[in-house]
Backbone as a chain_set.jsonl record, in Angstrom:
{"seq": "XXXXXXXXXXXXXXXXXXXXXXXXXXXXXXXXXXXXXXXXXXXXXXXXXXXXXXXX", "coords": {"N": [[115.284, 109.241, 108.706], [117.181, 110.329, 107.123], [120.03, 110.103, 107.145], [120.698, 107.638, 106.211], [122.156, 105.139, 104.099], [121.988, 103.805, 100.734], [122.488, 100.948, 100.838], [121.835, 100.511, 103.57], [119.106, 101.081, 103.552], [118.212, 99.164, 101.755], [118.661, 96.844, 103.25], [116.883, 97.353, 105.358], [114.472, 97.324, 103.972], [114.424, 94.673, 103.089], [114.227, 93.403, 105.564], [111.72, 94.357, 106.412], [110.102, 93.237, 104.438], [110.446, 90.546, 105.037], [109.276, 90.426, 107.602], [106.653, 91.106, 106.908], [106.003, 88.902, 105.285], [106.132, 86.838, 107.2], [104.061, 87.618, 108.895], [101.881, 87.371, 107.155], [101.998, 84.62, 106.714], [101.372, 83.67, 109.239], [98.866, 84.733, 109.717], [97.085, 84.872, 107.34], [96.923, 84.645, 103.76], [95.219, 86.577, 102.934], [95.305, 88.586, 104.745], [95.234, 91.958, 105.638], [97.948, 93.735, 105.425], [99.455, 96.593, 106.593], [101.306, 98.837, 104.565], [102.788, 101.104, 104.979], [105.323, 101.588, 106.245], [107.03, 100.139, 104.565], [106.595, 101.539, 102.184], [107.699, 104.039, 102.902], [110.41, 103.377, 103.228], [111.022, 102.547, 100.617], [110.56, 104.974, 99.234], [112.582, 106.587, 100.342], [114.851, 105.119, 99.545], [114.602, 105.324, 96.751], [114.939, 108.103, 96.488], [117.608, 108.367, 97.212], [118.824, 107.014, 95.147], [118.425, 108.551, 92.932], [119.905, 110.925, 90.717], [121.678, 113.891, 91.791], [120.894, 116.151, 90.263], [118.467, 115.45, 89.248], [115.174, 116.302, 88.759], [112.88, 114.884, 89.526]], "CA": [[115.997, 108.335, 107.827], [117.994, 111.133, 106.237], [121.449, 109.755, 107.121], [120.877, 106.255, 105.78], [122.687, 104.909, 102.757], [121.185, 102.874, 99.936], [122.563, 99.592, 101.398], [121.067, 100.483, 104.821], [117.695, 101.036, 103.202], [117.943, 97.865, 101.143], [118.567, 95.888, 104.36], [115.636, 97.638, 106.066], [113.377, 96.865, 103.124], [114.439, 93.209, 103.139], [113.714, 93.023, 106.874], [110.284, 94.623, 106.411], [109.469, 92.231, 103.585], [110.458, 89.301, 105.801], [108.253, 90.551, 108.644], [105.344, 91.048, 106.254], [105.791, 87.51, 104.883], [105.844, 86.041, 108.402], [102.708, 87.979, 109.333], [100.937, 86.747, 106.228], [102.016, 83.17, 106.946], [100.723, 83.365, 110.505], [97.477, 85.19, 109.684], [96.551, 84.291, 106.108], [97.35, 85.433, 102.608], [94.252, 87.652, 102.752], [95.46, 89.572, 105.811], [95.583, 93.295, 105.169], [99.152, 94.192, 106.109], [99.767, 97.965, 106.205], [102.597, 98.932, 103.876], [103.315, 102.457, 105.149], [106.762, 101.549, 106.523], [107.693, 99.694, 103.336], [106.524, 102.665, 101.259], [108.658, 105.055, 103.334], [111.761, 102.9, 102.911], [111.162, 102.618, 99.159], [110.681, 106.388, 98.855], [113.912, 107.039, 100.726], [115.799, 104.435, 98.678], [114.5, 105.95, 95.433], [115.512, 109.45, 96.531], [119.062, 108.224, 97.241], [119.312, 106.485, 93.876], [118.316, 109.584, 91.894], [121.065, 111.817, 90.635], [121.402, 115.163, 92.461], [120.254, 117.094, 89.371], [117.196, 114.906, 88.773], [114.074, 117.043, 89.392], [111.754, 114.032, 89.94]], "C": [[116.998, 109.07, 106.953], [119.449, 110.72, 106.119], [121.705, 108.333, 106.649], [121.41, 106.188, 104.36], [121.782, 103.927, 102.023], [121.299, 101.441, 100.47], [121.806, 99.459, 102.727], [119.585, 100.325, 104.522], [117.313, 99.721, 102.549], [117.811, 96.791, 102.223], [117.259, 96.091, 105.131], [114.438, 97.127, 105.271], [113.288, 95.339, 103.13], [113.874, 92.715, 104.471], [112.204, 93.233, 106.928], [109.525, 93.6, 105.557], [109.396, 90.891, 104.306], [109.385, 89.316, 106.887], [106.862, 90.434, 108.031], [105.02, 89.613, 105.826], [105.446, 86.622, 106.083], [104.449, 86.337, 108.936], [101.66, 87.323, 108.447], [100.857, 85.241, 106.468], [101.279, 82.812, 108.236], [99.242, 83.742, 110.514], [96.722, 84.517, 108.537], [97.031, 85.156, 104.956], [96.416, 86.597, 102.343], [94.397, 88.755, 103.798], [95.894, 90.907, 105.219], [96.751, 93.851, 105.967], [99.432, 95.628, 105.661], [101.171, 98.046, 105.603], [103.238, 100.307, 104.035], [104.825, 102.452, 105.365], [107.535, 101.128, 105.283], [107.707, 100.83, 102.315], [107.539, 103.744, 101.616], [110.087, 104.64, 102.993], [112.002, 102.962, 101.405], [111.333, 104.05, 98.676], [112.073, 106.917, 99.158], [114.982, 106.408, 99.829], [115.792, 105.062, 97.29], [115.105, 107.338, 95.423], [117.034, 109.4, 96.569], [119.618, 107.792, 95.889], [119.23, 107.51, 92.745], [119.581, 110.43, 91.879], [120.693, 113.163, 91.271], [120.68, 116.183, 91.575], [118.913, 116.641, 88.854], [116.032, 115.598, 89.485], [112.927, 116.178, 89.884], [111.956, 113.431, 91.29]], "O": [[117.617, 108.44, 106.095], [120.06, 110.962, 105.078], [122.847, 107.874, 106.689], [121.148, 107.062, 103.534], [120.915, 103.297, 102.629], [120.276, 100.76, 100.55], [121.202, 98.419, 102.99], [118.893, 99.532, 105.161], [116.211, 99.216, 102.764], [116.946, 95.921, 102.126], [116.603, 95.122, 105.512], [113.502, 96.564, 105.838], [112.192, 94.78, 103.172], [113.134, 91.732, 104.51], [111.481, 92.376, 107.436], [108.436, 93.159, 105.925], [108.398, 90.179, 104.198], [108.669, 88.332, 107.071], [105.995, 89.745, 108.57], [103.886, 89.161, 105.987], [104.573, 85.758, 105.991], [103.738, 85.433, 109.374], [100.669, 86.783, 108.938], [99.774, 84.657, 106.428], [100.634, 81.766, 108.314], [98.452, 83.137, 111.238], [95.832, 83.695, 108.759], [97.493, 86.278, 105.165], [96.771, 87.517, 101.605], [93.683, 89.755, 103.74], [96.811, 90.968, 104.399], [96.563, 94.379, 107.063], [99.627, 95.867, 104.469], [102.102, 97.398, 106.081], [104.155, 100.64, 103.283], [105.537, 103.231, 104.732], [108.584, 101.698, 104.982], [108.721, 101.057, 101.655], [108.175, 104.308, 100.726], [110.88, 105.457, 102.525], [113.072, 103.383, 100.966], [112.159, 104.316, 97.803], [112.675, 107.61, 98.337], [115.914, 107.089, 99.403], [116.852, 105.307, 96.713], [115.732, 107.721, 94.436], [117.693, 110.285, 96.023], [120.737, 108.152, 95.523], [119.89, 107.355, 91.718], [120.234, 110.62, 92.904], [119.519, 113.533, 91.287], [119.922, 117.005, 92.091], [118.271, 117.365, 88.093], [115.916, 115.488, 90.706], [112.062, 116.681, 90.602], [111.097, 112.693, 91.772]]}, "num_chains": 1, "name": "protein.A"}
């Protein structure tokens, strides 16, 4: 995912959220949907939004 831009990641996150919502609607609200992919996209998006000198 290293070459993606913040807008690319925002679109990917929106798509993942949509898929998760559809899965929940088809299974149930109690369905345990793994969030690993969503977490990875969020991590990448956060790393792009940080300033280059930000140590966190």
